[in-house]
C-alpha positions as CSV (number, residue, x, y, z in Angstrom):
1,M,0.0,0.0,0.0
2,Y,2.4,2.6,-1.3
3,P,0.4,4.5,-3.9
4,D,0.9,7.8,-5.8
5,P,4.7,7.7,-5.9
6,S,6.7,10.9,-6.4
7,V,10.5,10.8,-6.9
8,C,13.3,13.3,-7.1
9,R,17.1,13.0,-7.4
10,V,19.9,14.9,-5.6
11,G,23.3,14.0,-7.0
12,E,23.5,10.2,-6.8
13,D,20.6,9.8,-4.4
14,F,17.0,9.2,-5.1
15,Y,14.1,10.1,-2.7
16,L,10.6,8.9,-3.0
17,A,7.3,9.8,-1.2
18,N,3.9,8.1,-1.2
19,S,0.4,9.0,-0.1
20,S,-0.8,7.7,3.2
21,F,-4.6,8.5,3.6
22,E,-5.9,8.1,7.1
23,Y,-2.7,6.6,8.5
24,S,-0.3,8.5,10.8
25,P,2.5,9.3,10.8
26,G,1.9,10.3,7.2
27,I,3.8,10.3,3.9
28,P,6.5,7.6,4.0
29,I,9.9,8.9,2.7
30,W,12.4,6.6,1.0
31,H,16.0,6.6,-0.1
32,S,17.7,4.7,-2.9
33,R,20.8,4.7,-5.0
34,D,19.5,2.6,-7.9
35,L,15.7,3.1,-8.0
36,V,15.2,-0.6,-7.2
37,S,16.3,-1.2,-3.5
38,W,14.7,1.3,-1.2
39,R,15.0,2.0,2.5
40,Q,12.4,4.0,4.4
41,I,14.1,6.9,6.2
42,G,11.1,8.5,7.9
43,N,7.7,9.8,7.6
44,A,7.1,13.5,6.7
45,L,4.0,14.2,8.8
46,T,4.8,13.3,12.4
47,R,3.1,16.1,14.3
48,E,-0.4,17.2,15.1
49,E,0.0,20.6,13.3
50,Q,1.0,18.7,10.1
51,F,-1.7,16.0,10.1
52,P,-4.3,15.8,12.9
53,A,-4.4,12.1,13.5
54,G,-7.6,10.1,14.1
55,R,-9.9,12.5,12.3
56,S,-9.9,11.1,8.8
57,P,-12.1,8.1,7.9
58,S,-10.8,5.2,5.7
59,S,-9.4,6.3,2.3
60,R,-9.5,10.0,3.2
61,G,-6.9,12.2,4.7
62,I,-3.5,12.6,2.9
63,Y,-3.7,12.2,-0.9
64,A,-1.0,12.2,-3.6
65,P,2.2,14.2,-2.7
66,T,4.9,15.6,-4.9
67,L,8.5,15.6,-3.6
68,R,11.1,18.0,-5.1
69,H,14.5,19.5,-4.3
70,H,15.1,23.1,-5.1
71,G,17.4,25.8,-3.8
72,G,19.1,23.5,-1.4
73,R,15.9,22.4,0.3
74,F,13.4,19.5,-0.1
75,W,9.9,20.5,-0.9
76,L,6.7,18.5,-0.4
77,I,3.2,19.4,-1.5
78,T,0.2,17.3,-0.8
79,T,-3.6,17.4,-0.2
80,N,-5.3,16.8,3.1
81,I,-8.9,16.6,1.9
82,D,-10.2,16.8,5.5
83,D,-8.3,19.8,6.7
84,P,-10.5,23.0,7.1
85,R,-7.3,25.1,6.8
86,G,-7.1,24.3,3.1
87,G,-6.5,21.1,1.2
88,H,-3.2,21.8,-0.6
89,Q,-0.3,22.1,1.9
90,I,3.4,22.7,1.4
91,Y,6.2,21.5,3.6
92,R,10.0,21.9,3.5
93,A,13.0,20.3,5.1
94,S,16.8,20.4,4.8
95,D,16.9,16.7,5.4
96,P,14.3,14.4,3.7
97,A,14.3,12.2,6.8
98,G,12.9,15.2,8.7
99,P,11.9,17.1,10.6
100,W,9.6,18.7,8.1
101,S,8.1,22.2,8.6
102,A,4.6,23.2,9.6
103,P,2.2,23.3,6.7
104,M,1.8,26.3,4.4
105,C,-1.9,26.0,3.4
106,L,-3.0,27.2,0.0
107,T,-6.6,28.0,1.1
108,E,-7.6,29.5,-2.2
109,L,-7.1,26.4,-4.3
110,D,-9.5,23.5,-4.8
111,G,-8.8,19.9,-6.0
112,I,-6.1,17.3,-5.3
113,D,-2.8,16.0,-6.6
114,P,-0.6,19.2,-6.6
115,D,2.8,19.4,-8.2
116,L,5.7,21.9,-7.7
117,A,8.0,23.1,-10.4
118,W,10.2,26.2,-10.9
119,D,10.5,28.0,-14.2
120,D,13.7,29.5,-15.6
121,E,13.3,32.7,-13.7
122,G,12.8,30.8,-10.4
123,T,9.1,31.3,-10.1
124,C,7.3,28.4,-8.3
125,L,4.4,26.9,-10.2
126,V,1.7,24.8,-8.6
127,T,0.0,22.6,-11.1
128,Y,-3.0,20.5,-9.8
129,C,-6.2,18.7,-10.5
130,S,-9.0,21.2,-10.2
131,W,-12.6,20.5,-9.4
132,S,-13.8,24.0,-10.1
133,E,-16.6,25.0,-12.5
134,T,-17.9,21.4,-12.7
135,E,-14.8,20.3,-14.5
136,I,-12.0,17.9,-13.4
137,C,-9.0,19.1,-15.3
138,I,-5.5,20.6,-14.8
139,R,-5.0,24.1,-13.5
140,Q,-1.8,26.0,-12.6
141,V,-0.9,29.1,-10.6
142,A,2.3,30.9,-9.7
143,F,3.1,30.9,-6.0
144,D,5.6,32.5,-3.7
145,P,6.6,29.7,-1.2
146,E,8.6,32.1,0.9
147,Q,5.7,34.5,1.5
148,G,2.9,31.9,1.1
149,V,0.9,33.9,-1.4
150,L,-0.5,33.3,-4.8
151,L,0.9,35.6,-7.5
152,E,-2.0,35.3,-10.0
153,Q,-5.4,33.7,-10.5
154,P,-5.3,30.0,-11.4
155,R,-5.4,29.1,-15.1
156,W,-6.6,26.1,-17.0
157,I,-3.6,24.6,-18.9
158,W,-4.8,21.2,-20.1
159,H,-8.1,19.4,-20.3
160,G,-6.5,16.0,-21.1
161,T,-7.2,13.8,-24.0
162,G,-10.9,13.3,-23.4
163,L,-10.7,10.4,-20.9
164,A,-12.2,10.7,-17.5
165,H,-10.4,12.1,-14.4
166,S,-7.5,14.1,-15.7
167,E,-5.3,14.2,-12.5
168,G,-1.9,13.6,-11.0
169,P,0.0,16.2,-13.0
170,H,3.8,16.5,-13.0
171,L,5.7,19.2,-14.9
172,Y,9.3,18.8,-16.1
173,R,11.9,20.6,-18.2
174,R,13.9,18.5,-20.7
175,G,16.0,20.5,-23.3
176,A,13.8,23.1,-24.9
177,W,10.5,21.4,-24.0
178,W,8.4,21.4,-20.9
179,Y,6.4,18.2,-20.4
180,L,3.1,17.8,-18.5
181,V,2.5,14.2,-17.5
182,I,-0.9,13.3,-16.1
183,A,-3.0,10.3,-15.1
184,E,-6.4,9.7,-16.8
185,G,-9.1,7.1,-16.9
186,G,-9.5,6.8,-13.1
187,T,-7.2,4.8,-10.8
188,D,-8.9,1.5,-11.7
189,R,-8.6,-0.8,-14.7
190,G,-8.8,2.0,-17.2
191,H,-5.9,3.9,-15.7
192,V,-3.4,5.5,-18.2
193,V,-0.5,7.9,-18.4
194,S,-0.8,10.8,-20.9
195,V,1.6,13.6,-21.9
196,A,1.6,17.0,-23.5
197,R,4.5,19.4,-24.1
198,S,5.1,23.1,-24.6
199,R,8.0,25.6,-25.0
200,S,6.7,27.3,-21.8
201,P,5.8,25.7,-18.5
202,R,2.6,27.8,-18.7
203,G,1.6,26.4,-22.0
204,P,-0.2,26.2,-24.4
205,F,0.4,22.4,-24.4
206,E,0.1,20.0,-27.3
207,D,-1.0,16.4,-26.8
208,A,1.2,13.5,-27.8
209,A,-0.2,11.9,-30.9
210,H,0.3,8.4,-29.4
211,N,-1.5,9.1,-26.1
212,P,-1.9,7.4,-23.8
213,V,1.8,6.8,-23.6
214,F,1.5,4.1,-21.0
215,T,-1.3,1.7,-19.9
216,H,-2.0,-2.0,-19.2
217,R,-5.7,-1.7,-19.7
218,S,-7.4,-4.6,-21.6
219,T,-4.2,-6.7,-21.4
220,A,-3.3,-9.9,-19.5
221,H,-0.3,-8.2,-17.8
222,P,0.0,-9.2,-14.1
223,V,0.3,-5.5,-13.1
224,Q,-2.9,-3.5,-13.7
225,N,-4.3,-0.1,-13.0
226,V,-1.0,1.5,-14.0
227,G,-0.7,5.3,-14.0
228,H,0.1,8.4,-11.9
229,A,3.7,8.4,-13.1
230,D,6.5,10.6,-12.0
231,L,9.7,10.9,-14.1
232,V,13.3,11.3,-13.0
233,E,16.6,11.6,-14.8
234,R,19.4,9.3,-13.7
235,P,23.0,10.7,-13.2
236,D,24.0,9.0,-16.5
237,G,21.4,11.0,-18.5
238,T,18.9,8.1,-18.9
239,W,15.3,8.5,-17.5
240,A,13.0,6.4,-15.5
241,A,9.5,6.6,-14.0
242,V,7.9,5.4,-10.8
243,Y,4.1,4.8,-11.1
244,L,1.3,3.1,-9.2
245,G,-0.2,-0.3,-10.1
246,T,-2.0,-3.2,-8.6
247,R,-1.6,-7.0,-8.8
248,P,-5.1,-8.5,-9.0
249,R,-5.3,-12.3,-8.5
250,G,-8.0,-15.0,-8.5
251,R,-11.1,-15.6,-10.6
252,S,-12.8,-12.7,-12.5
253,P,-13.1,-9.9,-11.7
254,R,-9.8,-10.7,-9.9
255,F,-8.9,-9.1,-6.6
256,H,-6.1,-6.9,-5.4
257,V,-5.4,-6.9,-1.7
258,N,-2.1,-4.9,-1.2
259,G,-3.6,-1.7,-2.4
260,R,-1.9,0.3,-5.1
261,E,1.9,-0.3,-5.1
262,T,4.9,1.5,-6.5
263,F,6.5,0.2,-9.7
264,L,9.4,1.2,-11.9
265,A,9.7,1.7,-15.7
266,D,12.5,2.9,-17.9
267,V,11.8,5.9,-20.1
268,T,13.3,6.5,-23.5
269,W,12.8,9.4,-25.8
270,A,11.7,9.4,-29.5
271,D,11.0,12.6,-31.4
272,D,11.2,14.4,-28.0
273,W,8.3,12.3,-26.6
274,P,8.7,9.9,-23.6
275,R,8.2,6.2,-24.2
276,F,7.7,3.7,-21.3
277,E,9.6,0.4,-21.3
278,P,10.1,-2.4,-18.8
279,A,12.7,-1.6,-16.2
280,R,16.0,-3.4,-16.2
281,G,16.2,-3.9,-12.4
282,H,15.2,-6.8,-10.2
283,V,13.8,-6.3,-6.7
284,P,16.0,-8.3,-4.2
285,T,14.2,-11.2,-2.4
286,G,13.4,-10.7,1.2
287,Q,13.3,-6.9,1.0
288,R,9.9,-6.9,2.8
289,D,10.9,-9.2,5.6
290,F,11.6,-7.9,9.1
291,E,11.8,-8.7,12.7
292,D,11.3,-6.0,15.3
293,D,12.0,-6.5,19.0
294,F,11.6,-2.8,19.7
295,C,15.0,-2.5,21.3
296,A,16.1,0.5,19.1
297,P,15.2,4.0,20.3
298,G,11.8,5.1,19.0
299,L,9.6,3.2,16.6
300,D,10.7,2.1,13.2
301,P,9.0,4.3,10.5
302,R,7.1,1.3,9.2
303,W,4.7,1.5,12.2
304,V,1.5,3.6,11.6
305,S,-2.0,3.9,13.0
306,P,-5.4,4.6,11.5
307,G,-6.4,6.3,14.7
308,Q,-4.3,8.4,17.0
309,R,-0.5,8.6,16.3
310,P,1.5,5.8,17.9
311,D,3.4,8.2,20.1
312,R,0.0,9.0,21.9
313,F,-0.6,5.4,23.1
314,V,2.7,3.4,22.7
315,H,5.5,3.5,25.1
316,S,8.7,1.5,25.4
317,A,9.4,-1.2,28.0
318,P,12.5,-3.3,28.7
319,E,10.8,-6.3,27.0
320,G,9.3,-4.5,24.0
321,V,6.6,-1.9,23.6
322,V,3.3,-1.4,25.5
323,V,0.2,-0.6,23.3
324,G,-2.5,1.2,25.2
325,H,-6.1,2.1,24.4
326,A,-6.8,5.5,22.8
327,L,-10.0,6.7,21.2
328,S,-10.1,8.5,17.8
329,E,-12.8,10.8,16.4
330,T,-13.6,8.4,13.6
331,G,-13.8,5.3,15.7
332,E,-10.9,3.8,13.8
333,P,-8.6,1.8,16.1
334,S,-5.5,3.5,17.5
335,G,-3.1,0.6,16.9
336,L,0.4,-0.4,15.8
337,F,0.1,-1.4,12.1
338,T,2.5,-2.1,9.3
339,R,1.8,-2.4,5.6
340,V,1.6,-5.9,4.1
341,G,3.6,-6.8,1.0
342,G,4.0,-9.9,-1.1
343,D,1.5,-12.6,-2.2
344,R,2.0,-15.2,0.6
345,W,3.3,-14.2,4.0
346,E,3.2,-14.8,7.7
347,A,3.1,-12.3,10.5
348,D,3.8,-13.3,14.2
349,F,3.0,-11.0,17.1
350,V,4.6,-12.3,20.4
351,V,2.7,-10.7,23.2
352,D,2.1,-10.8,27.0
353,P,-1.6,-10.3,27.2
354,G,-1.9,-9.0,30.7
355,E,-5.4,-8.2,31.9
356,G,-6.6,-6.1,29.0
357,A,-8.5,-6.8,25.9
358,F,-6.9,-6.5,22.5
359,T,-6.9,-7.7,18.9
360,V,-4.2,-8.7,16.4
361,A,-5.7,-8.3,12.9
362,L,-5.3,-8.0,9.2
363,R,-7.1,-4.8,8.2
364,L,-8.2,-3.3,4.9
365,D,-10.4,-0.7,6.6
366,G,-12.6,-0.4,9.7
367,A,-15.4,-2.5,8.2
368,H,-13.2,-5.2,6.6
369,W,-10.8,-7.1,8.9
370,Y,-9.9,-10.6,10.2
371,G,-8.5,-10.8,13.7
372,L,-7.6,-12.7,16.9
373,H,-9.4,-11.1,19.8
374,V,-7.9,-11.8,23.3
375,A,-9.9,-11.2,26.5
376,E,-10.7,-13.0,29.7
377,G,-8.3,-15.9,29.1
378,E,-9.5,-16.7,25.6
379,V,-8.3,-16.2,22.0
380,T,-11.2,-15.8,19.6
381,A,-11.0,-15.6,15.8
382,V,-13.2,-12.8,14.5
383,A,-14.2,-11.7,11.0
384,R,-15.7,-8.3,10.2
385,I,-17.2,-7.9,6.7
386,G,-19.3,-4.7,6.3
387,Q,-22.0,-4.7,8.9
388,V,-21.5,-8.3,9.9
389,R,-19.2,-9.4,12.7
390,S,-18.8,-13.2,13.1
391,V,-17.1,-15.2,15.9
392,L,-15.4,-18.2,14.3
393,G,-13.7,-20.2,17.0
394,S,-11.8,-19.8,20.3
395,R,-9.2,-21.5,22.5
396,P,-8.0,-21.0,26.0
397,L,-5.1,-18.5,26.2
398,P,-1.7,-20.2,26.5
399,D,0.8,-19.2,29.0
400,S,2.6,-15.9,28.3
401,P,4.2,-15.0,26.1
402,V,1.9,-16.2,23.3
403,T,2.5,-16.0,19.5
404,L,-0.6,-14.8,17.6
405,R,-0.2,-15.6,13.9
406,V,-1.8,-14.3,10.8
407,R,-0.9,-16.0,7.6
408,S,-1.7,-15.6,3.9
409,T,-1.8,-19.0,2.1
410,E,-3.0,-20.6,-1.1
411,P,-6.6,-19.8,-2.1
412,T,-9.4,-22.3,-1.6
413,W,-12.3,-20.2,-3.0
414,H,-10.7,-18.8,-6.3
415,G,-9.7,-15.6,-4.6
416,P,-6.3,-14.0,-4.2
417,D,-5.4,-16.1,-1.1
418,D,-6.8,-17.6,2.1
419,I,-6.1,-16.0,5.5
420,E,-5.4,-18.2,8.5
421,L,-5.7,-17.0,12.1
422,G,-4.2,-19.0,14.9
423,I,-1.7,-19.5,17.7
424,G,1.8,-20.2,16.6
425,H,4.2,-22.7,18.1
426,G,7.5,-22.7,16.3
427,T,6.9,-23.5,12.7
428,G,3.5,-25.0,13.6
429,M,0.2,-23.3,14.1
430,D,-3.1,-24.1,15.9
431,V,-5.5,-22.7,13.3
432,L,-8.7,-21.2,14.7
433,A,-10.1,-20.0,11.3
434,R,-9.3,-20.1,7.6
435,L,-11.0,-17.3,5.6
436,D,-11.6,-16.2,2.0
437,G,-9.1,-13.4,1.2
438,R,-11.4,-11.8,-1.3
439,Y,-13.4,-10.0,1.4
440,L,-10.2,-8.1,2.4
441,S,-9.8,-6.7,-1.2
442,T,-10.4,-3.3,-2.8
443,E,-12.9,-4.9,-5.2
444,V,-15.1,-5.8,-2.2
445,A,-14.4,-3.0,0.3
446,G,-13.8,-0.1,-2.2
447,G,-11.5,2.8,-1.3
448,F,-7.9,3.5,-2.0
449,T,-5.9,1.6,0.6
450,G,-4.6,-1.9,1.1
451,R,-4.0,-4.5,3.8
452,L,-2.1,-3.7,7.0
453,V,-1.5,-6.1,9.9
454,G,-1.3,-4.9,13.5
455,V,-2.5,-4.8,17.0
456,W,-4.8,-2.5,19.0
457,A,-5.9,-2.5,22.6
458,E,-9.6,-2.2,23.5
459,S,-9.0,-1.9,27.3
460,R,-5.9,-1.4,29.4
461,E,-2.6,-2.4,27.7
462,V,-0.8,-5.2,25.9
463,L,2.9,-5.8,25.9
464,V,4.2,-6.6,22.4
465,R,7.6,-8.3,22.7
466,R,8.4,-8.9,19.1
467,V,6.9,-8.8,15.6
468,R,8.1,-10.9,12.7
469,F,6.9,-10.6,9.1
470,T,8.2,-13.1,6.5
471,E,7.2,-13.2,2.8
472,R,6.7,-16.9,2.0
473,R,8.4,-18.2,-1.1
474,V,6.1,-19.9,-3.5
């Protein structure tokens, strides 16, 4: 669940940001030297003034960011669609790992998916998807990021190629041309990348004759929904693009469960137009695996919460971390969650239950999750699908510490996978329930997010000693 990627390069280093929706801390920030192996170095939105946690329902909150480097600083612009101060917000930092500044809110602008670019005179241009005047198209405005003021009235610069939902604009200079790359067709199966160019960053823009320049629609390619691309030039002068896509599996209509993920393409140029080609790199095996015993100072940036920020209800202990109970305005659980990657995987939570009540769960949103509920000396498998909550089986709670296991395995019901819930013992598992993975998919639940696995407390506290996540090789 790393959608809407935005990338920039500083010397030999690449940095990437993703949208994060209701989860806090928000906007994961990554570093790479080769565009293939990435390490998360932080989250940009870590404070209440940047993103008020626990106030955004599922699939709302922080939408697509743009990450850029200009004038010796890193700049980040994004949209918080729930913030009354104004949706588009600009942040800056000297170090992409943070800390990032308080937001500069562009209260006069509507829409989503803002981009930052600087023209030859150094004027900052904000290009964005506008919802004004009953249209969804691309607008632009000159902006002074030092004073926080607009320098003109917003202008329409491109209405796209005629497909629905012209959004996700990014503006680049290459040689004598300025290129405007956008997403069209919606972020589902019809998603595409289209491009236009101009001698000026303000337009007028001419469409590429071969638009869309990139799409997998109506193909059997295993990666679908591709679009929302951001281009970057490598140090050797070649170009690449990061873009979002999904990996649907199972019987028609096929189901994607990890949300929209980040992919890489190579970009070549023909007649001064970009062409997308398969990337040359190969992602290392085991890159998603981790084991966290919480001994390091502070939480790893992988840990997020759909409710309150983790620093509000998590504190360190000699044996691990203690997760407490904290309410959020939306009713979403304040818990310790991490994004799930891979097709088959296993997640172990080693806990000391104490006297509280808590749940270890695989979650797509607040109405779609499978979990192990612990209370009053029992472990109970629970499934929540829409308005229905089912209790599926229970066992007496073993002696502490106990390993609560959630596992993705081969599908039984023609879906993407089956989900097993149980109590782990070494490599074995006492399975309490095996469930159809289709019901924790975007095709069933809707929205823009993907699966996360984590733990939340419903009363008192739970001590989490260790979490291990392993992608299973198939």
